[in-house]
C-alpha positions in Angstrom: 57.1 45.4 17.6 55.4 42.3 16.0 57.1 40.6 13.1 54.6 41.9 10.7 55.3 45.3 11.9 59.1 44.8 11.5 58.9 43.4 7.8 56.8 46.5 6.9 59.3 48.9 8.3 62.3 47.3 6.7 60.4 47.0 3.5 59.4 50.6 3.4 63.2 51.6 3.9 64.5 49.0 1.5 62.2 49.9 -1.1 63.2 53.4 -1.1 66.9 52.7 -1.2 66.5 49.9 -3.7 64.5 52.5 -6.0 67.5 55.1 -5.6 70.2 52.3 -6.3 68.1 51.4 -9.5 66.8 47.9 -8.0 63.7 46.3 -7.2 62.8 45.1 -3.8 61.9 41.2 -4.3 61.4 40.5 -0.5 62.1 40.8 3.2 62.3 38.1 5.6 62.9 37.8 9.1 63.7 34.0 10.7 65.6 32.0 12.8 67.8 29.2 11.4 69.5 27.3 14.0 70.6 29.4 16.9 70.6 32.7 15.0 68.1 35.1 13.6 68.3 36.6 9.9 66.8 39.6 8.4 67.2 38.9 4.7 66.6 41.8 2.1 66.4 40.3 -1.6 66.8 42.5 -4.4 67.1 42.2 -8.2 67.8 44.4 -11.2 68.3 43.8 -15.0 71.5 42.4 -15.6 72.3 41.1 -11.7 72.8 42.5 -8.5 76.4 43.5 -7.6 78.1 43.7 -4.2 77.7 47.5 -4.6 73.9 47.3 -5.2 73.7 45.3 -1.8 76.0 47.7 0.0 73.8 50.7 -1.4 70.6 49.1 0.3 72.3 48.0 3.4 73.4 51.4 4.6 70.2 53.0 4.9 68.6 49.7 6.5 71.3 49.5 8.9 70.9 53.3 9.6 67.2 53.0 10.4 67.6 49.9 12.6 70.2 51.7 14.4 68.0 54.8 15.1 64.8 52.7 15.8 66.3 49.6 17.2 63.0 47.5 16.6 64.9 44.0 17.0 65.4 42.7 20.7 67.5 39.8 19.9 70.9 39.4 18.0 70.4 39.1 14.3 72.2 39.0 11.1 71.3 41.6 8.3 71.9 40.3 4.7 70.9 42.1 1.5 71.4 39.7 -1.5 70.0 38.5 -4.9 67.4 35.9 -4.3 69.2 33.7 -6.8 68.3 32.1 -10.3 66.2 29.5 -8.9 64.5 31.9 -6.6 60.8 31.4 -5.4 57.7 32.9 -7.0 56.0 35.1 -4.4 54.2 38.0 -5.9 52.4 38.3 -9.1 55.3 40.6 -10.7 57.4 37.4 -9.9 55.1 35.1 -11.9 54.8 37.7 -14.9 58.6 37.7 -15.0 58.6 33.8 -15.3 56.1 33.2 -17.7 57.9 31.0 -20.4 60.5 29.7 -17.9 61.0 26.6 -16.5 59.6 26.2 -12.9 59.5 23.4 -10.3 56.2 23.1 -8.1 56.0 21.2 -4.5 52.6 20.6 -3.3 51.1 20.6 0.1 49.7 17.2 -0.5 50.0 14.8 -3.6 48.1 15.7 -6.4 47.6 12.9 -9.1 50.1 10.9 -7.1 52.9 13.4 -7.1 53.8 16.1 -4.6 56.2 17.5 -7.2 55.9 18.7 -10.7 58.2 20.5 -13.5 56.9 22.5 -16.7 57.0 25.7 -18.6 55.0 28.3 -16.9 52.2 29.2 -19.2 50.1 31.5 -17.2 48.9 32.8 -13.7 45.9 34.7 -12.7 46.3 34.9 -8.8 44.1 31.6 -8.5 45.6 29.3 -10.9 48.9 28.3 -12.2 48.9 27.0 -15.7 52.2 25.1 -16.8 53.1 22.9 -20.0 54.5 19.7 -18.5 57.1 17.6 -20.1 54.3 16.0 -22.8 53.7 19.4 -23.7 50.0 19.4 -22.3 48.9 22.2 -20.0 48.1 21.4 -16.4 46.0 24.0 -14.4 47.0 24.1 -10.8 45.1 25.8 -7.9 47.4 28.3 -6.3 46.0 27.1 -2.8 47.5 23.7 -3.7 51.1 24.7 -3.9 53.5 24.7 -1.3 56.5 26.4 -3.1 57.2 27.4 -6.8 60.5 28.4 -7.9 62.4 29.1 -11.2 64.5 26.2 -12.4 67.6 26.5 -14.3 69.3 23.7 -16.1 73.1 24.3 -16.1 
């Protein structure tokens, strides 16, 4: 099974379980970190994610994985919240983050910098517009952005 097929299979099961638990599926990833493989499922809901929410979604995923056995190597399954400073990946992520502080990293320097912070003003699928520290709006091509995360100052 390809990685894409695995992610689609897990996503389908996780979406159904998340909906039943009153949560939203944010992302699914399967990656190797050091010597170990991780299958991570990120969920969210208004008011935050509880341990019970994670358990409610972990159960159906575990059952499906045990039945279909699509992963050859040993791995760890993790179900959790993506955290406060989560990456923005989907259009819905961007929509929910409008008006919030974001931190952006670029693939290559733009105007002499590889990082920028500002308030997310808009997103149209091709361009992200932020208001920088001076209040000026800065349009940025999505293709230039390596990573964009919500940022919280505690």
